Backbone as JSON, one array per atom type, in Angstrom:
{
  "sequence": "XXXXXXXXXXXXXXXXXXXXXXXXXXXXXXXXXXXXXXXXXXXXXXXXXXXXXXXXXXXXXXXXXXXXXXXXXXXXXXXXXXXXXXXXXXXXXXXXXXXXXXXXXXXXXXXXXXXXXXXXXXXXXXXXXXXXXXXXXXXXXXXXXXXXXXXXXXXXXXXXXXXXXXXXXXXXXXXXXXXXXXXXXXXXXXXXXXXXXXXXXXXXXXXXXXXXXXXXXXXXXXXXXXXXXXXXXXXXXXXXXXXXXXX",
  "N": [[121.52, -34.2, 70.63], [121.4, -32.38, 67.58], [122.87, -29.46, 66.89], [121.89, -26.69, 65.04], [123.54, -24.3, 63.47], [122.91, -20.86, 63.13], [122.48, -19.28, 59.95], [125.02, -17.21, 58.64], [124.65, -13.72, 58.79], [124.12, -11.55, 56.04], [126.63, -9.29, 55.02], [126.31, -5.8, 55.63], [127.36, -4.12, 53.68], [127.25, -5.72, 51.41], [124.47, -5.98, 51.02], [123.9, -3.33, 50.49], [125.25, -2.95, 48.05], [123.65, -4.48, 46.42], [121.24, -3.17, 46.61], [121.58, -0.65, 45.49], [121.73, -0.83, 42.54], [119.06, -1.61, 42.06], [117.6, 0.55, 43.08], [118.53, 2.6, 41.38], [117.68, 1.59, 38.95], [114.95, 2.04, 38.91], [114.8, 4.64, 39.86], [116.24, 6.43, 38.13], [114.77, 6.42, 35.59], [112.34, 7.52, 36.59], [113.14, 10.05, 37.54], [113.92, 11.12, 35.1], [111.5, 11.24, 33.67], [110.07, 13.09, 35.24], [111.76, 15.34, 34.98], [111.64, 15.69, 32.14], [108.94, 16.33, 31.75], [108.65, 18.8, 33.14], [110.62, 20.35, 31.84], [109.64, 20.36, 29.24], [107.3, 21.8, 29.61], [108.1, 24.44, 30.28], [109.54, 25.16, 28.1], [110.33, 27.55, 25.6], [107.76, 28.75, 23.43], [106.6, 29.49, 20.16], [104.58, 32.28, 19.26], [102.15, 34.85, 18.67], [101.87, 38.43, 18.18], [99.27, 39.18, 18.58], [98.37, 37.26, 20.39], [99.9, 37.98, 22.58], [98.72, 40.45, 23.18], [96.17, 39.54, 23.93], [96.81, 38.02, 26.2], [97.78, 40.05, 27.83], [95.44, 41.56, 28.16], [93.86, 39.87, 29.67], [95.27, 39.7, 31.98], [97.32, 37.8, 32.27], [100.04, 37.92, 31.8], [103.13, 37.82, 33.39], [105.78, 38.38, 33.25], [108.05, 40.08, 31.14], [110.18, 40.83, 28.38], [112.36, 42.24, 25.89], [114.3, 40.75, 23.24], [117.09, 39.63, 21.23], [117.49, 37.16, 20.17], [118.36, 33.67, 20.82], [120.17, 31.8, 23.26], [121.61, 28.62, 23.45], [122.6, 27.58, 25.77], [124.83, 25.96, 25.88], [126.45, 22.71, 25.44], [125.32, 20.87, 27.11], [122.9, 18.41, 27.73], [120.63, 18.98, 29.22], [120.3, 21.68, 29.24], [118.55, 24.77, 29.29], [117.14, 26.91, 26.81], [118.12, 30.3, 26.63], [116.97, 33.59, 26.39], [118.48, 36.3, 24.68], [118.83, 39.21, 26.19], [117.79, 42.33, 24.99], [117.12, 45.61, 24.77], [116.14, 46.91, 22.47], [115.5, 44.87, 20.82], [113.99, 42.69, 18.33], [112.48, 40.6, 19.22], [109.83, 39.49, 21.09], [109.37, 38.43, 24.32], [107.55, 36.69, 26.66], [106.16, 35.62, 29.82], [103.6, 33.63, 31.27], [100.98, 33.11, 33.73], [100.7, 30.36, 34.23], [103.22, 29.32, 34.01], [104.37, 28.96, 31.53], [106.35, 30.0, 28.7], [106.34, 32.32, 26.07], [107.01, 33.53, 22.75], [107.32, 36.09, 20.25], [107.78, 37.54, 17.04], [108.46, 40.88, 16.52], [108.36, 44.35, 15.49], [111.28, 46.29, 16.16], [111.31, 48.71, 18.83], [110.81, 52.27, 18.41], [111.73, 53.89, 20.45], [112.91, 53.22, 23.76], [110.77, 52.05, 25.94], [110.94, 50.4, 28.13], [113.02, 50.6, 29.82], [114.28, 52.47, 32.49], [112.38, 55.23, 33.82], [109.03, 55.13, 33.0], [106.8, 57.41, 31.31], [104.55, 58.84, 33.51], [102.03, 59.61, 32.7], [101.62, 58.19, 30.47], [101.89, 59.23, 27.97], [102.6, 59.17, 24.57], [103.01, 56.46, 24.48], [101.78, 53.31, 23.48], [98.82, 51.35, 24.32], [99.64, 48.7, 24.8], [102.43, 49.05, 25.23], [102.4, 50.58, 27.54], [101.3, 48.8, 29.41], [103.26, 46.76, 29.33], [105.52, 48.13, 30.17], [104.93, 48.58, 32.86], [104.78, 45.94, 33.78], [107.37, 44.97, 33.3], [108.79, 46.32, 35.23], [107.84, 45.45, 37.65], [108.13, 42.74, 37.92], [107.88, 39.79, 39.72], [110.34, 37.96, 41.61], [109.92, 35.3, 41.97], [108.27, 34.1, 40.07], [106.17, 31.66, 38.47], [107.3, 30.4, 36.2], [110.07, 30.6, 36.58], [110.45, 29.14, 38.91], [109.63, 26.57, 38.09], [111.51, 26.13, 36.09], [113.87, 26.11, 37.6], [113.38, 23.87, 39.18], [113.36, 21.88, 37.21], [116.04, 22.04, 36.39], [117.28, 21.2, 38.77], [116.38, 18.52, 38.96], [117.53, 17.46, 36.63], [120.22, 17.78, 37.3], [120.43, 16.04, 39.54], [119.86, 13.61, 38.26], [122.06, 13.41, 36.52], [124.23, 13.33, 38.33], [123.73, 10.96, 39.78], [123.84, 9.06, 37.73], [126.49, 9.41, 36.71], [127.91, 8.91, 39.07], [127.39, 6.17, 39.52], [128.4, 5.15, 37.12], [131.14, 5.81, 37.22], [132.04, 5.14, 39.82], [130.89, 2.66, 40.35], [130.41, -0.89, 39.67], [132.27, -2.26, 36.87], [130.94, -1.51, 33.64], [128.96, -3.76, 31.59], [128.17, -3.95, 28.9], [129.62, -2.1, 27.51], [132.53, 0.06, 27.59], [133.55, 2.29, 30.26], [134.16, 4.8, 29.18], [132.83, 4.63, 26.73], [130.1, 4.66, 27.53], [130.09, 7.11, 28.79], [130.3, 9.02, 26.72], [128.02, 8.33, 25.26], [126.11, 9.07, 27.11], [125.9, 11.8, 26.78], [124.08, 12.35, 24.83], [121.32, 14.14, 23.28], [118.54, 15.32, 25.27], [118.75, 13.51, 27.36], [118.68, 10.94, 26.39], [120.81, 9.18, 26.15], [121.43, 8.54, 28.81], [119.15, 7.14, 29.49], [119.48, 5.0, 27.71], [121.78, 3.79, 28.76], [120.78, 3.06, 31.29], [118.83, 1.19, 30.57], [120.35, -0.8, 29.17], [122.39, -1.54, 30.93], [121.26, -1.86, 33.46], [118.56, -2.74, 33.3], [118.46, -4.67, 31.19], [120.96, -6.22, 31.3], [123.85, -7.88, 29.85], [124.54, -11.38, 30.46], [127.22, -11.97, 30.91], [130.28, -10.06, 30.69], [130.48, -8.32, 27.62], [132.52, -9.38, 24.99], [133.59, -7.85, 22.86], [133.41, -5.05, 23.79], [131.93, -1.78, 23.56], [134.08, 0.88, 22.72], [135.66, 3.99, 23.8], [136.02, 5.59, 21.51], [134.13, 4.5, 19.79], [131.89, 5.25, 21.18], [132.0, 8.05, 20.84], [131.53, 8.18, 18.09], [128.88, 7.15, 17.96], [127.65, 9.12, 19.46], [127.82, 11.35, 17.76], [126.44, 10.46, 15.39], [123.93, 9.5, 16.38], [123.12, 11.79, 17.73], [122.75, 13.65, 15.65], [120.67, 12.32, 14.31], [118.61, 12.31, 16.26], [118.11, 15.07, 16.57], [117.21, 15.66, 13.99], [114.84, 14.15, 13.92], [113.37, 15.49, 15.9], [113.15, 18.01, 14.69], [111.6, 17.4, 12.42], [109.28, 16.46, 13.68], [108.48, 18.81, 14.92], [107.78, 20.36, 12.71], [105.64, 18.89, 11.71], [103.8, 18.62, 13.88], [103.76, 21.1, 15.08], [104.87, 23.97, 17.01], [103.69, 24.18, 19.48], [103.23, 21.64, 20.5], [105.73, 20.44, 20.08], [107.97, 22.2, 21.28], [110.46, 24.83, 20.82]],
  "CA": [[120.85, -33.29, 69.7], [122.26, -31.73, 66.61], [122.63, -28.02, 66.89], [121.99, -26.05, 63.72], [124.02, -22.92, 63.64], [122.2, -19.91, 62.25], [123.26, -18.84, 58.78], [125.61, -15.9, 58.87], [123.93, -12.62, 58.15], [124.83, -10.94, 54.92], [127.19, -7.99, 55.4], [125.5, -4.65, 55.19], [127.92, -3.59, 52.44], [126.74, -6.52, 50.32], [123.09, -5.59, 50.79], [123.93, -2.0, 49.89], [125.62, -3.09, 46.65], [122.51, -5.03, 45.69], [120.12, -2.23, 46.64], [121.85, 0.51, 44.65], [121.24, -1.01, 41.17], [117.59, -1.64, 42.03], [117.13, 1.92, 43.25], [118.81, 3.35, 40.16], [116.88, 1.04, 37.85], [113.66, 2.71, 38.93], [114.93, 6.06, 40.17], [116.67, 7.23, 36.98], [113.64, 6.72, 34.68], [111.36, 8.41, 37.22], [113.7, 11.4, 37.5], [113.9, 11.59, 33.72], [110.12, 11.59, 33.32], [109.75, 14.35, 35.93], [112.51, 16.41, 34.31], [111.15, 15.91, 30.79], [107.66, 17.02, 31.82], [108.85, 20.2, 33.52], [111.39, 21.03, 30.8], [108.75, 20.58, 28.1], [106.3, 22.81, 29.95], [108.65, 25.8, 30.29], [110.26, 25.43, 26.85], [109.69, 28.66, 24.87], [106.92, 28.41, 22.29], [106.34, 30.62, 19.27], [103.21, 32.74, 19.26], [101.93, 36.05, 17.86], [101.62, 39.66, 18.94], [97.85, 39.19, 18.98], [98.26, 36.47, 21.61], [100.45, 38.81, 23.65], [97.69, 41.42, 23.57], [95.11, 38.84, 24.65], [97.32, 37.68, 27.53], [97.82, 41.29, 28.61], [94.08, 41.98, 28.48], [93.32, 38.97, 30.7], [96.14, 39.74, 33.16], [98.09, 36.57, 32.38], [101.47, 38.16, 31.64], [103.81, 38.11, 34.66], [107.15, 38.8, 32.96], [108.21, 40.45, 29.73], [111.36, 41.56, 27.95], [112.73, 42.12, 24.47], [115.54, 40.01, 23.03], [117.51, 39.59, 19.83], [117.78, 35.78, 19.8], [118.41, 32.68, 21.9], [121.38, 31.04, 23.56], [121.18, 27.26, 23.8], [123.12, 27.22, 27.09], [125.96, 25.03, 25.83], [126.22, 21.37, 24.89], [124.71, 19.99, 28.11], [121.6, 18.01, 27.19], [119.52, 19.5, 30.02], [120.33, 23.14, 29.26], [117.37, 25.48, 28.8], [117.5, 28.07, 26.01], [117.98, 31.6, 27.29], [116.86, 34.69, 25.44], [119.52, 37.34, 24.81], [118.13, 40.46, 26.49], [118.16, 43.48, 24.16], [115.99, 46.55, 24.88], [115.61, 47.28, 21.16], [115.41, 43.66, 20.01], [112.73, 42.44, 17.64], [111.85, 39.39, 19.74], [109.04, 39.73, 22.29], [109.37, 37.23, 25.15], [106.74, 36.9, 27.86], [105.76, 34.45, 30.59], [102.23, 33.73, 31.78], [100.82, 32.64, 35.11], [100.83, 28.9, 34.36], [104.63, 28.93, 33.95], [104.86, 28.81, 30.16], [107.0, 31.15, 28.08], [106.0, 32.49, 24.66], [107.76, 34.58, 22.08], [106.79, 36.5, 18.95], [108.64, 38.48, 16.34], [107.82, 42.18, 16.35], [109.26, 45.42, 15.06], [111.99, 46.95, 17.26], [110.67, 49.98, 19.19], [111.53, 53.49, 18.05], [112.39, 54.28, 21.68], [112.9, 52.11, 24.72], [109.91, 52.39, 27.08], [111.03, 49.38, 29.16], [114.17, 50.88, 30.68], [114.12, 53.78, 33.08], [111.06, 55.58, 34.33], [108.08, 55.49, 31.94], [106.02, 58.62, 31.52], [103.38, 58.46, 34.31], [100.79, 59.87, 31.98], [101.5, 57.26, 29.35], [101.91, 59.96, 26.72], [103.54, 58.66, 23.58], [103.08, 55.02, 24.54], [100.56, 52.59, 23.17], [98.27, 50.6, 25.46], [100.51, 47.55, 25.07], [103.7, 49.5, 25.82], [102.14, 51.02, 28.91], [101.15, 47.6, 30.22], [104.53, 46.04, 29.41], [106.45, 48.92, 30.98], [104.62, 48.32, 34.26], [105.11, 44.55, 34.1], [108.81, 44.76, 33.31], [109.36, 46.92, 36.43], [107.31, 44.84, 38.87], [108.17, 41.28, 37.79], [108.36, 39.14, 40.95], [111.5, 37.08, 41.4], [109.54, 33.9, 42.15], [107.18, 33.73, 39.18], [106.08, 30.22, 38.3], [108.2, 29.88, 35.18], [111.41, 30.48, 37.14], [110.47, 28.03, 39.86], [109.6, 25.32, 37.33], [112.8, 25.98, 35.41], [114.86, 25.71, 38.6], [113.1, 22.48, 39.55], [113.84, 21.03, 36.12], [117.49, 22.0, 36.47], [117.66, 20.38, 39.92], [116.16, 17.12, 38.61], [118.56, 17.08, 35.66], [121.48, 17.64, 38.03], [120.37, 14.8, 40.31], [119.95, 12.5, 37.31], [123.43, 13.32, 36.03], [125.13, 12.93, 39.42], [123.5, 9.55, 40.07], [124.34, 8.27, 36.6], [127.95, 9.47, 36.7], [128.41, 8.23, 40.26], [127.35, 4.74, 39.27], [129.28, 4.82, 35.99], [132.55, 5.95, 37.58], [132.38, 4.47, 41.06], [130.28, 1.35, 40.49], [131.03, -2.01, 38.98], [132.52, -1.98, 35.45], [129.8, -1.83, 32.79], [129.06, -5.06, 30.91], [127.94, -3.84, 27.47], [130.53, -1.1, 26.94], [133.48, 0.6, 28.55], [133.07, 3.51, 30.93], [134.25, 5.91, 28.25], [131.76, 4.47, 25.76], [128.84, 5.12, 28.1], [130.19, 8.54, 29.09], [129.96, 9.79, 25.52], [126.62, 8.07, 24.95], [125.3, 9.82, 28.07], [125.77, 13.2, 26.37], [123.07, 12.5, 23.79], [120.29, 15.13, 23.64], [117.32, 14.98, 26.01], [118.98, 12.42, 28.3], [118.45, 9.64, 25.75], [121.94, 8.32, 26.45], [121.3, 8.05, 30.18], [118.12, 6.1, 29.44], [120.06, 3.84, 27.04], [122.66, 3.13, 29.75], [119.93, 2.44, 32.31], [118.19, 0.0, 30.0], [121.3, -1.85, 28.77], [123.25, -1.98, 32.03], [120.5, -2.16, 34.67], [117.34, -3.49, 33.02], [118.75, -5.82, 30.34], [122.42, -6.41, 31.19], [124.28, -9.2, 29.37], [124.92, -12.26, 31.58], [128.67, -11.86, 31.11], [130.78, -8.9, 29.94], [130.62, -8.49, 26.18], [133.94, -9.45, 24.63], [133.91, -6.66, 22.06], [132.66, -3.94, 24.36], [132.11, -0.5, 22.89], [135.17, 1.69, 23.22], [135.37, 5.41, 23.85], [135.89, 6.13, 20.15], [132.83, 4.08, 19.28], [130.9, 6.09, 21.83], [132.01, 9.35, 20.17], [130.84, 8.01, 16.81], [127.45, 7.04, 18.21], [127.2, 10.43, 19.92], [127.64, 12.22, 16.59], [125.4, 9.95, 14.51], [122.63, 9.49, 17.05], [122.75, 13.17, 18.03], [122.18, 14.23, 14.43], [119.39, 11.68, 14.05], [117.61, 12.78, 17.23], [117.76, 16.45, 16.24], [116.4, 15.64, 12.77], [113.51, 13.67, 14.28], [112.68, 16.57, 16.61], [112.82, 19.06, 13.72], [110.47, 16.93, 11.61], [108.1, 16.44, 14.55], [108.06, 20.2, 15.13], [107.11, 20.8, 11.49], [104.39, 18.15, 11.55], [102.86, 18.82, 14.99], [103.75, 22.48, 15.5], [105.72, 24.33, 18.14], [102.99, 24.04, 20.75], [103.47, 20.27, 20.96], [107.19, 20.22, 20.08], [108.5, 23.57, 21.33], [111.88, 25.0, 20.59]],
  "C": [[121.86, -32.63, 68.77], [121.9, -30.26, 66.57], [122.85, -27.47, 65.48], [122.39, -24.6, 63.94], [123.28, -22.01, 62.67], [123.1, -19.48, 61.1], [123.8, -17.45, 59.03], [124.84, -14.82, 58.11], [124.79, -12.01, 57.05], [125.37, -9.58, 55.35], [126.36, -6.85, 54.84], [126.03, -4.07, 53.89], [127.42, -4.38, 51.24], [125.3, -6.18, 49.99], [123.01, -4.23, 50.09], [124.27, -2.09, 48.4], [124.47, -3.64, 45.82], [121.35, -4.03, 45.6], [120.33, -1.07, 45.67], [121.39, 0.3, 43.21], [119.72, -1.02, 41.07], [117.03, -0.23, 42.16], [117.36, 2.76, 42.0], [117.96, 2.87, 38.99], [115.52, 1.73, 37.76], [113.8, 4.22, 39.1], [115.31, 6.91, 38.97], [115.54, 7.45, 35.98], [112.6, 7.66, 35.29], [111.87, 9.85, 37.21], [113.65, 11.97, 36.09], [112.5, 12.02, 33.31], [109.72, 12.92, 33.97], [110.47, 15.52, 35.26], [111.92, 16.73, 32.95], [109.82, 16.67, 30.81], [107.81, 18.49, 32.15], [109.59, 20.97, 32.42], [110.51, 21.31, 29.58], [107.77, 21.71, 28.39], [106.86, 24.22, 29.84], [109.46, 26.11, 29.03], [109.58, 26.55, 26.08], [108.94, 28.18, 23.63], [106.63, 29.66, 21.47], [104.86, 30.98, 19.29], [103.12, 33.99, 18.38], [101.75, 37.26, 18.77], [100.16, 39.74, 19.39], [97.64, 38.39, 20.25], [98.82, 37.23, 22.8], [99.41, 39.83, 24.12], [96.56, 40.75, 24.35], [95.56, 38.47, 26.07], [97.41, 38.91, 28.42], [96.41, 41.69, 29.05], [93.47, 41.13, 29.59], [94.2, 38.91, 31.94], [96.99, 38.51, 33.36], [99.6, 36.81, 32.35], [102.09, 38.56, 32.97], [105.25, 38.54, 34.45], [107.27, 39.07, 31.48], [109.58, 41.09, 29.53], [111.54, 41.38, 26.45], [114.09, 41.41, 24.37], [115.88, 40.06, 21.54], [117.89, 38.17, 19.4], [117.85, 34.91, 21.04], [119.81, 32.11, 22.04], [120.95, 29.66, 24.01], [121.75, 26.79, 25.12], [124.26, 26.23, 27.06], [125.53, 23.66, 25.35], [125.52, 20.44, 25.88], [123.28, 19.69, 27.71], [120.43, 18.61, 27.96], [119.47, 21.02, 30.04], [119.03, 23.7, 28.68], [117.8, 26.66, 27.95], [117.22, 29.36, 26.77], [117.92, 32.69, 26.24], [117.95, 35.72, 25.73], [118.82, 38.69, 24.97], [118.68, 41.6, 25.64], [116.98, 44.44, 24.16], [115.35, 46.9, 23.54], [115.5, 46.06, 20.25], [114.04, 43.48, 19.4], [112.01, 41.19, 18.11], [111.14, 39.73, 21.04], [108.93, 38.43, 23.07], [108.56, 37.51, 26.41], [106.38, 35.57, 28.51], [104.38, 34.69, 31.18], [102.13, 32.99, 33.11], [100.99, 31.13, 35.26], [102.26, 28.4, 34.2], [105.19, 28.77, 32.56], [105.44, 30.12, 29.65], [106.67, 31.15, 26.59], [106.87, 33.58, 24.06], [107.12, 34.86, 20.72], [107.77, 37.49, 18.35], [107.87, 39.77, 16.09], [108.85, 43.21, 15.93], [109.97, 46.01, 16.26], [111.36, 48.3, 17.56], [111.5, 51.17, 18.73], [112.27, 54.05, 19.24], [112.24, 53.13, 22.65], [112.04, 52.46, 25.92], [110.06, 51.43, 28.24], [112.23, 49.57, 30.08], [114.01, 52.29, 31.2], [112.68, 54.04, 33.5], [110.12, 55.91, 33.17], [107.33, 56.77, 32.31], [104.76, 58.25, 32.3], [102.07, 58.66, 33.57], [100.57, 58.91, 30.83], [101.53, 57.93, 28.0], [102.97, 59.36, 25.79], [103.65, 57.16, 23.56], [101.73, 54.41, 24.19], [100.05, 51.88, 24.42], [99.16, 49.42, 25.81], [101.8, 47.98, 25.75], [103.52, 49.95, 27.26], [102.02, 49.83, 29.85], [102.49, 46.88, 30.41], [105.55, 46.8, 30.23], [106.2, 48.67, 32.46], [105.01, 46.9, 34.65], [106.61, 44.36, 34.21], [109.46, 45.34, 34.56], [108.94, 46.21, 37.7], [107.32, 43.32, 38.82], [108.66, 40.65, 39.09], [109.46, 38.16, 40.65], [111.11, 35.61, 41.46], [108.36, 33.51, 41.27], [107.29, 32.25, 38.85], [107.09, 29.68, 37.31], [109.61, 29.69, 35.72], [111.49, 29.32, 38.12], [110.44, 26.68, 39.15], [110.93, 25.08, 36.65], [113.89, 25.56, 36.39], [114.65, 24.27, 39.04], [113.58, 21.52, 38.48], [115.36, 20.93, 36.14], [117.99, 21.14, 37.63], [117.49, 18.89, 39.6], [117.2, 16.63, 37.61], [119.91, 16.9, 36.34], [121.52, 16.36, 38.86], [120.53, 13.58, 39.4], [121.39, 12.31, 36.83], [124.38, 12.84, 37.11], [124.96, 11.44, 39.73], [124.06, 8.66, 38.97], [125.87, 8.25, 36.58], [128.55, 8.76, 37.91], [128.44, 6.73, 40.08], [128.32, 4.34, 38.17], [130.75, 4.83, 36.4], [132.9, 5.11, 38.8], [131.8, 3.09, 41.23], [131.06, 0.26, 39.78], [131.25, -1.67, 37.51], [131.3, -2.34, 34.61], [130.04, -3.11, 31.99], [128.94, -4.93, 29.39], [128.85, -2.83, 26.79], [131.49, -0.62, 28.0], [132.88, 1.84, 29.22], [133.1, 4.71, 29.98], [133.16, 5.83, 27.19], [130.46, 5.05, 26.3], [128.9, 6.59, 28.5], [129.78, 9.37, 27.88], [128.51, 9.56, 25.12], [125.7, 8.88, 25.87], [125.12, 11.28, 27.73], [124.74, 13.41, 25.27], [121.96, 13.45, 24.23], [119.13, 14.51, 24.42], [117.51, 13.82, 26.99], [118.75, 11.04, 27.71], [119.58, 8.67, 26.08], [121.89, 7.75, 27.85], [120.24, 6.96, 30.24], [118.66, 4.84, 28.77], [120.97, 3.07, 27.99], [121.83, 2.41, 30.8], [119.31, 1.14, 31.79], [119.2, -1.12, 29.79], [122.1, -2.38, 29.94], [122.47, -2.38, 33.28], [119.27, -3.01, 34.4], [117.61, -4.76, 32.21], [120.26, -6.01, 30.19], [122.76, -7.77, 30.6], [124.72, -10.06, 30.55], [126.4, -12.2, 31.91], [129.14, -10.64, 30.33], [130.94, -9.22, 28.46], [132.1, -8.44, 25.82], [134.36, -8.2, 23.88], [133.1, -5.48, 22.57], [132.95, -2.65, 23.62], [133.2, 0.32, 23.54], [134.75, 3.16, 23.27], [135.19, 6.02, 22.47], [134.57, 5.72, 19.52], [131.72, 4.91, 19.92], [130.83, 7.47, 21.21], [131.28, 9.27, 18.84], [129.33, 7.93, 16.97], [126.88, 8.38, 18.68], [126.93, 11.35, 18.74], [126.46, 11.76, 15.74], [124.02, 10.01, 15.15], [122.17, 10.9, 17.39], [122.14, 13.86, 16.83], [120.8, 13.64, 14.15], [118.29, 12.16, 14.98], [117.16, 14.2, 16.9], [116.92, 16.53, 14.97], [114.97, 15.18, 13.08], [112.71, 14.77, 14.99], [112.26, 17.68, 15.65], [111.63, 18.66, 12.86], [109.19, 16.92, 12.44], [107.59, 17.85, 14.81], [107.32, 20.73, 13.91], [105.72, 20.17, 11.39], [103.37, 18.55, 12.62], [102.82, 20.25, 15.51], [104.56, 22.71, 16.76], [105.01, 24.25, 19.48], [103.23, 22.67, 21.35], [104.97, 19.99, 21.07], [107.85, 21.59, 20.1], [109.99, 23.6, 21.04], [112.12, 26.24, 19.74]]
}
């Protein structure tokens, strides 16, 4: 009889190397979609003082403060804008129960009813100021907007760690150098991470491209594509309004 020896089992390390690209191929787009949805939901939207009064009357306002502008949080594509707290600022910023944040431009107050102890009788304060003074003192630390914002930050961090881990510690990229894809990955809204996922995991070239993109080419694309993306967003905001394209 002829004995047939069983085929040697594939090393676990080899199976792991094959499983990681498949997991990232699906995992990175899913993480991006989840992050984008949450980030879009909590992005500040412009409104009016009349809407603030309506939200107060229906008990929707869960957090309020005055500010004098916004900080973009740095160059990181997943950063959320933060309002610059200013008791006498002309920007009214409030959050409602569904987790959304709104802002409106209003006149700076003659006095500051939101710091210190408000007059229990409410003398000298309008109905709105009385309501806002109470809300600003009793804002819970776990309101929905903060939890959604933290979840979006966690998803963005996971997306970045997985992408960088694969880019730095994985096999050399085929369509560009590591430095090329590093700079591309800094494009706004995670577009660069999606581009890397598509070109290197979904549609990789069969062999390494001879003239692979260098780091300097990546910097050039970062500048040009970044300007183009921001222009598209600005035009979309004008056409569709800040409710659909907040910022």
